[in-house]
C-alpha positions as CSV (number, residue, x, y, z in Angstrom):
1,M,13.8,-26.7,-10.4
2,K,13.7,-24.2,-7.7
3,K,11.5,-20.9,-8.2
4,V,12.5,-17.2,-7.0
5,A,10.5,-14.3,-7.1
6,F,11.0,-10.6,-7.1
7,Y,9.3,-7.6,-5.6
8,T,11.0,-4.3,-6.5
9,L,10.0,-1.0,-4.7
10,G,11.1,2.5,-5.8
11,C,12.9,3.9,-9.0
12,K,14.1,2.7,-12.1
13,L,17.2,1.9,-11.0
14,N,16.2,-0.6,-8.6
15,F,14.1,-2.1,-11.6
16,S,17.4,-2.8,-13.5
17,E,19.2,-4.3,-10.6
18,S,16.3,-6.5,-9.7
19,S,16.5,-7.7,-13.4
20,T,20.1,-8.4,-13.3
21,I,20.0,-10.5,-10.1
22,G,17.2,-12.2,-11.7
23,R,19.6,-13.4,-14.5
24,Q,22.2,-14.3,-11.8
25,F,19.3,-16.6,-10.3
26,S,18.5,-18.0,-13.9
27,D,22.2,-18.8,-14.4
28,A,22.1,-20.7,-11.2
29,G,19.5,-22.9,-12.3
30,F,16.3,-21.2,-10.8
31,Q,13.3,-20.5,-12.5
32,V,12.1,-16.6,-12.2
33,V,8.3,-16.4,-11.7
34,E,5.8,-13.7,-11.0
35,F,5.7,-12.6,-7.2
36,T,2.0,-13.7,-6.8
37,Q,3.3,-17.3,-7.6
38,A,4.6,-19.9,-4.9
39,A,8.4,-19.5,-5.0
40,D,11.3,-21.1,-2.8
41,V,12.8,-17.7,-2.7
42,Y,11.4,-14.2,-2.6
43,V,13.7,-11.2,-3.0
44,I,12.4,-7.7,-2.0
45,N,14.4,-4.8,-3.4
46,T,13.7,-2.0,-1.2
47,C,13.6,1.8,-1.1
48,S,14.2,4.6,1.4
49,V,13.1,7.6,-0.3
50,T,10.2,7.9,2.1
51,D,9.5,7.2,5.8
52,H,7.1,4.4,4.5
53,A,10.2,1.9,3.9
54,D,9.7,-0.2,6.7
55,K,5.7,-0.4,6.4
56,K,6.1,-1.4,2.8
57,C,8.8,-4.1,3.5
58,R,6.7,-5.8,6.4
59,K,3.7,-5.8,4.1
60,V,5.7,-7.4,1.1
61,V,7.3,-10.0,3.2
62,K,3.8,-10.9,4.9
63,E,2.5,-11.1,1.2
64,A,5.2,-13.5,0.0
65,L,4.8,-15.7,3.0
66,K,1.0,-16.1,2.2
67,Y,1.8,-17.5,-1.2
68,S,4.6,-19.6,0.3
69,P,4.8,-20.1,4.1
70,Q,8.2,-21.8,4.0
71,A,9.8,-19.5,1.4
72,Y,13.3,-18.1,2.1
73,I,13.0,-14.3,2.2
74,A,16.0,-11.9,1.0
75,I,16.0,-8.1,1.4
76,V,18.2,-6.2,-0.6
77,G,18.4,-2.5,-1.4
78,C,18.8,1.1,-0.2
79,Y,16.4,0.2,3.2
80,A,18.6,-2.9,3.6
81,Q,21.8,-0.8,3.5
82,L,20.5,1.9,6.1
83,K,18.7,0.0,8.5
84,P,19.7,-3.8,8.2
85,Q,19.0,-4.6,11.9
86,E,15.6,-3.0,11.8
87,I,14.8,-5.3,9.0
88,A,16.2,-8.5,10.4
89,E,13.6,-8.0,13.3
90,I,10.7,-8.3,10.6
91,E,9.2,-12.0,11.3
92,G,10.0,-14.2,8.3
93,V,13.0,-12.4,7.0
94,D,16.1,-14.8,6.4
95,V,18.9,-12.7,5.1
96,V,19.7,-8.9,4.6
97,L,22.4,-7.8,2.1
98,G,23.5,-4.3,1.6
99,A,24.7,-2.4,-1.3
100,A,28.1,-4.1,-1.8
101,E,26.5,-7.7,-1.0
102,K,23.1,-7.8,-3.1
103,F,24.8,-8.7,-6.2
104,Q,26.1,-11.7,-4.7
105,L,22.9,-12.9,-3.2
106,V,22.8,-16.4,-5.1
107,D,26.2,-17.1,-3.4
108,Y,25.0,-16.1,-0.3
109,I,21.9,-18.6,-0.1
110,K,23.6,-22.0,0.4
111,D,20.7,-23.6,1.8
112,L,16.9,-22.6,1.8
113,S,16.1,-23.9,5.2
114,K,14.4,-21.1,7.0
115,N,16.9,-19.1,9.6
116,P,15.6,-18.6,13.2
117,K,17.2,-15.2,13.0
118,A,18.0,-13.4,9.9
119,V,21.6,-13.1,8.7
120,I,22.9,-9.8,7.9
121,Y,25.7,-9.3,5.2
122,Q,26.5,-5.6,5.3
123,Q,29.5,-3.4,5.0
124,D,30.1,0.5,5.4
125,I,28.9,2.3,2.3
126,E,32.6,4.0,1.9
127,K,33.9,0.4,1.1
128,V,31.7,0.4,-2.3
129,N,32.5,3.9,-3.3
130,R,34.5,2.9,-6.6
131,N,32.7,-0.4,-7.0
132,F,30.3,0.2,-10.0
133,I,28.2,-2.9,-11.1
134,A,26.5,-2.5,-14.5
135,A,22.8,-3.5,-14.6
136,Y,19.7,-3.5,-17.0
137,S,16.3,-4.7,-17.0
138,I,15.0,-7.3,-19.5
139,G,11.4,-8.8,-19.6
140,D,9.5,-5.8,-21.1
141,R,9.9,-6.2,-24.8
142,T,9.8,-2.8,-25.6
143,R,11.8,-1.0,-23.2
144,T,14.9,-1.4,-21.3
145,F,16.3,0.4,-18.0
146,L,20.0,0.5,-18.5
147,K,22.1,1.5,-15.6
148,V,25.0,3.8,-16.3
149,Q,25.4,5.6,-12.9
150,D,25.6,4.9,-9.4
151,G,25.7,6.8,-6.1
152,C,25.9,10.6,-5.4
153,D,28.2,13.5,-4.2
154,Y,25.4,16.0,-3.6
155,P,24.7,16.7,0.2
156,C,20.8,17.5,0.1
157,T,19.7,17.9,3.3
158,Y,16.6,15.8,3.1
159,C,18.4,12.6,0.9
160,T,19.6,9.4,2.3
161,I,20.8,8.1,-1.0
162,P,24.6,8.9,-0.6
163,L,24.4,7.0,3.0
164,A,22.5,4.0,1.0
165,R,24.4,4.0,-2.5
166,G,27.9,5.6,-1.8
167,A,29.7,8.4,-3.8
168,S,29.1,8.9,-7.5
169,R,30.7,6.2,-10.0
170,S,29.9,5.3,-13.4
171,D,30.4,2.4,-16.0
172,T,32.8,3.2,-18.8
173,I,31.5,4.2,-22.2
174,V,33.0,1.1,-23.9
175,N,30.8,-1.0,-21.4
176,V,27.7,0.9,-21.8
177,V,27.6,1.0,-25.5
178,E,28.3,-3.0,-25.5
179,K,25.5,-3.6,-23.1
180,A,23.3,-1.3,-25.4
181,A,24.2,-3.6,-28.5
182,Q,23.4,-6.8,-26.2
183,I,20.0,-5.1,-25.7
184,A,19.4,-4.5,-29.3
185,A,20.2,-7.8,-30.1
186,S,17.2,-9.1,-27.7
187,G,14.8,-6.9,-29.9
188,V,14.2,-4.2,-27.5
189,K,13.5,-1.0,-29.3
190,E,14.0,1.8,-26.5
191,I,16.6,2.0,-23.8
192,V,15.9,4.5,-20.9
193,L,19.3,5.7,-19.2
194,T,19.2,5.3,-15.4
195,G,21.2,6.2,-12.6
196,V,21.1,7.8,-8.9
197,N,22.6,11.1,-10.5
198,L,23.0,10.7,-14.3
199,G,24.1,13.9,-15.3
200,D,27.3,13.1,-13.0
201,F,28.1,10.0,-15.5
202,G,32.0,9.9,-15.9
203,I,33.8,9.0,-12.8
204,V,35.6,5.9,-12.8
205,D,37.7,4.3,-10.1
206,G,37.4,7.8,-8.2
207,V,38.6,9.6,-11.1
208,R,36.7,11.8,-13.8
209,E,37.1,10.2,-17.1
210,Y,33.9,11.5,-19.1
211,K,31.0,13.7,-19.3
212,F,27.6,13.0,-19.8
213,L,27.5,14.4,-23.3
214,D,30.3,11.9,-24.1
215,L,28.0,9.1,-23.4
216,I,25.0,10.3,-25.5
217,K,26.9,10.9,-28.2
218,A,28.7,7.4,-28.3
219,L,25.2,5.8,-27.7
220,D,23.4,7.9,-30.9
221,E,25.9,5.5,-33.0
222,V,24.4,2.3,-31.6
223,N,22.7,0.1,-34.1
224,G,19.3,-1.4,-33.5
225,I,17.9,0.8,-30.9
226,D,15.3,3.4,-32.3
227,R,15.3,5.1,-29.0
228,F,17.2,6.4,-26.1
229,R,15.5,8.2,-23.2
230,I,17.0,10.3,-20.3
231,S,15.2,9.3,-17.1
232,S,16.2,12.1,-14.9
233,I,18.8,14.9,-14.9
234,E,19.9,17.7,-12.4
235,P,19.1,21.1,-13.9
236,N,22.7,22.0,-13.1
237,L,24.1,19.3,-15.1
238,L,21.7,19.5,-17.9
239,S,24.3,21.6,-20.1
240,N,23.4,23.6,-23.1
241,D,25.6,21.2,-25.1
242,V,23.4,18.2,-23.9
243,I,20.2,19.9,-24.8
244,E,21.6,21.0,-28.3
245,F,22.8,17.5,-28.9
246,V,19.5,16.0,-28.0
247,A,17.8,18.6,-30.2
248,Q,19.7,17.1,-33.3
249,S,20.2,13.8,-32.3
250,K,19.0,10.5,-34.5
251,K,17.9,8.4,-31.2
252,F,17.7,10.6,-28.2
253,V,14.0,11.7,-27.8
254,P,12.7,15.1,-27.0
255,H,11.8,14.1,-23.4
256,F,13.5,15.5,-20.3
257,H,12.5,15.0,-16.7
258,I,14.5,17.6,-14.4
259,P,14.1,17.7,-10.7
260,L,13.0,21.0,-9.3
261,Q,12.1,20.3,-5.9
262,S,11.0,23.7,-4.7
263,G,10.1,26.8,-6.7
264,S,11.3,28.8,-3.7
265,N,15.0,30.0,-3.5
266,K,14.8,30.2,0.2
267,I,13.6,26.4,0.1
268,L,16.2,25.2,-2.2
269,G,18.8,26.9,-0.1
270,L,17.6,25.1,2.9
271,M,17.8,22.0,0.8
272,K,21.2,22.7,-0.4
273,R,20.2,22.4,-3.9
274,R,23.1,23.4,-6.4
275,Y,21.2,25.6,-8.3
276,R,18.2,28.5,-8.0
277,R,15.2,28.6,-9.8
278,E,16.5,31.1,-12.2
279,L,18.9,28.6,-13.7
280,Y,15.9,26.3,-14.0
281,V,13.8,28.9,-16.0
282,D,17.1,28.8,-18.3
283,R,17.0,25.2,-19.0
284,V,13.2,25.1,-19.7
285,V,13.6,28.2,-22.1
286,K,16.5,26.8,-24.1
287,I,14.7,23.4,-24.5
288,K,11.4,24.9,-25.8
289,E,13.5,27.0,-28.0
290,L,14.9,24.2,-29.7
291,M,12.4,21.5,-29.3
292,P,8.9,23.1,-29.1
293,D,7.1,19.8,-28.4
294,C,9.4,18.4,-25.9
295,C,8.0,16.8,-23.0
296,I,9.4,18.1,-19.7
297,G,8.4,16.5,-16.4
298,V,9.4,18.2,-12.9
299,D,10.1,16.5,-9.4
300,V,8.6,18.7,-6.6
301,I,8.7,18.3,-2.8
302,V,6.0,19.9,-0.4
303,G,6.1,20.3,3.1
304,F,9.8,20.7,3.5
305,P,10.8,22.3,7.1
306,G,10.3,26.0,7.0
307,E,8.1,26.0,3.8
308,T,5.4,28.6,4.7
309,E,2.1,29.1,3.1
310,A,3.9,32.0,0.9
311,D,6.6,29.9,0.1
312,F,4.8,27.1,-1.4
313,L,2.4,29.6,-3.3
314,D,5.4,30.7,-4.9
315,T,6.5,27.4,-5.7
316,Y,2.8,26.8,-7.5
317,Q,3.0,30.3,-9.2
318,F,6.2,29.6,-10.4
319,L,5.3,26.0,-11.8
320,N,1.9,27.3,-13.2
321,N,3.7,29.8,-15.3
322,L,6.4,27.6,-16.4
323,D,5.9,25.7,-19.9
324,I,6.4,22.1,-18.3
325,S,4.4,19.0,-19.1
326,Y,3.9,17.1,-15.7
327,L,4.7,16.8,-12.2
328,H,5.7,14.2,-9.8
329,V,4.8,15.3,-6.2
330,F,6.2,14.1,-3.1
331,T,5.3,14.9,0.4
332,Y,8.3,15.5,2.5
333,S,8.8,12.9,5.0
334,E,11.7,13.1,7.7
335,R,14.5,10.8,7.2
336,A,16.8,9.5,10.1
337,Q,20.5,10.7,9.6
338,T,19.6,13.8,7.5
339,E,20.0,17.2,8.0
340,A,16.4,18.2,7.5
341,A,15.2,16.1,10.1
342,E,16.7,18.2,12.8
343,M,15.3,21.5,11.2
344,K,12.9,23.4,13.0
345,D,9.6,24.6,11.6
346,S,8.2,21.2,10.6
347,V,5.0,21.5,8.4
348,K,1.7,20.0,9.7
349,G,0.8,17.0,8.1
350,S,-2.5,18.3,6.9
351,D,-0.8,21.2,5.3
352,R,1.6,18.7,3.5
353,F,-1.3,16.8,2.3
354,N,-3.3,19.7,0.9
355,R,-0.1,21.0,-0.9
356,N,0.4,17.6,-2.6
357,K,-3.4,17.6,-3.8
358,M,-2.9,21.2,-5.2
359,L,0.3,20.3,-7.2
360,Q,-1.3,16.9,-8.6
361,I,-4.4,19.0,-9.7
362,L,-1.7,21.5,-11.4
363,S,-0.1,18.3,-13.1
364,D,-3.4,17.1,-14.4
365,K,-4.0,20.5,-15.9
366,K,-0.4,20.7,-17.3
367,R,-0.3,17.6,-18.8
368,R,-3.9,17.8,-20.4
369,A,-2.5,21.3,-21.8
370,F,0.5,19.7,-23.0
371,Y,-1.5,16.7,-24.8
372,D,-3.8,19.3,-26.5
373,T,-0.8,21.3,-28.1
374,Q,-0.2,17.6,-29.9
375,L,-3.6,16.9,-31.1
376,G,-3.8,16.5,-34.9
377,K,-0.1,16.1,-35.3
378,T,1.5,12.8,-36.8
379,A,3.8,11.2,-34.1
380,L,5.8,8.0,-33.9
381,V,4.5,5.5,-31.2
382,L,6.0,2.7,-29.6
383,F,3.4,0.2,-28.7
384,E,3.7,-1.9,-25.6
385,D,2.8,-5.3,-24.9
386,D,-0.6,-5.0,-23.2
387,Q,-4.3,-4.9,-23.6
388,K,-7.2,-2.9,-21.9
389,N,-11.0,-3.0,-22.7
390,G,-9.7,-3.8,-26.7
391,F,-6.8,-1.1,-26.7
392,I,-3.2,-1.3,-26.8
393,H,-1.4,1.5,-25.4
394,G,2.1,2.9,-26.2
395,F,4.2,6.3,-25.9
396,T,5.4,8.7,-28.7
397,Q,8.6,10.2,-28.8
398,N,7.8,13.3,-26.5
399,Y,6.1,10.8,-23.9
400,V,2.5,11.3,-25.0
401,K,0.6,8.4,-23.9
402,V,-1.6,7.1,-26.5
403,K,-4.0,4.1,-27.2
404,A,-5.2,2.4,-30.6
405,L,-7.4,-0.5,-31.2
406,Y,-5.8,-3.9,-30.1
407,D,-3.9,-5.5,-32.6
408,P,-1.4,-8.2,-31.6
409,L,1.0,-7.3,-34.9
410,L,1.5,-3.6,-33.1
411,V,3.6,-5.0,-30.1
412,N,6.9,-3.8,-29.8
413,E,6.4,-1.8,-33.3
414,L,6.9,1.9,-34.2
415,K,4.1,3.4,-35.8
416,P,3.1,6.6,-37.3
417,V,-0.3,7.7,-35.9
418,I,-2.5,10.8,-36.2
419,L,-3.1,12.2,-32.4
420,H,-6.8,12.2,-32.6
421,H,-8.5,13.2,-29.1
422,I,-8.1,12.7,-25.4
423,D,-10.3,10.5,-23.8
424,E,-11.9,10.5,-20.2
425,E,-9.1,8.8,-18.5
426,G,-6.4,11.5,-20.1
427,I,-4.8,9.4,-22.6
428,V,-4.6,10.3,-26.3
429,E,-6.8,8.1,-28.6
430,V,-5.5,7.8,-32.2
431,E,-7.1,7.2,-35.5
432,E,-7.1,3.4,-36.1
433,V,-2.9,2.5,-37.3
434,A,-4.1,0.1,-40.2
435,E,-6.2,3.0,-41.9
436,I,-3.1,5.6,-41.4
437,L,-0.8,3.3,-42.9
438,A,-3.0,2.6,-46.0
439,H,-3.0,6.3,-46.7
């Protein structure tokens, strides 16, 4: 049996798509193995969010060939759509597939002989603008990433995603519900909804058919899934109706990840974001009013062109005063074919680094403060299939990471625990689960 291994860079969406391509290989008679094992084919699913895509790709190709020097190397994903010729020049690469072609990878591989020069299968992104291909991850017994939307119609000045993935398009609600039922039948307890611009769900064949609210109302009725989690949603698309529904939902958990990118209205304007910080505050206030224990994560970019020290400090103070739970901090990097790459007033690399570090420290402070508010409370934890130093880990509904003494019977189980104290790694330790249940 031929073997195939995957390496996935980037977002949850990429993970869902890698898993789907992996199932296609399994159906074709391949055995899917770990990346560190010798394989006949290595599939590298790339990302283009930062300027390190080429370096990462080269490094992973080199690593794959170390495990299996004669392996067939296939590159797919956003970087493959944007710069196929650049990838084709990487030594050892055999085939490069764009956004429309990646789900036909099995069909393109007729012969596993190494190619003297990489073959490219890639068409203009406009040709896939209405073509939605469903995907979901399988492998983690506790959690699945379910792709419900792809592409983006927002022209943010720093972003290449519309060029790499095309226009906004979605699956139908009937199909999503059907996929969720299939996932439930596999024993998975939690589904994370993913998309490029998730809140824009509902465009099918170029026409808006649904709203995001319609989707989550339908999924709330799916049997067999205990939790649904919204991966990331733009603040201007996070309507009060959605917040109110999650607050009273049977299955959608109190956890939102809401991109901000900057706390300075000046910088938000330069980024061509579709909101200002006042709207962001309104969303956070509304969430906390209805769900005081809700976890709120925030994406922030530092070092955007034109961001002065005063602009950054404005962002810092804005975030410091906001009732949020953690940050994902990104250092701005110039991306070819974007407006921002041509902007003046570039920020020095050392300043970008220092600003990132300051926000990382703030994020640690925010997470610790949020965890402190949860101590002493009883919470439902979904335990994962891991063991580290005698402990098993899991997450509460509101995304508090916890650990308990390892017990294999806890894996993929929802258990009530009392959140006891925070350890030196910033993880909440719980009282022994068996003792709690005995009470």
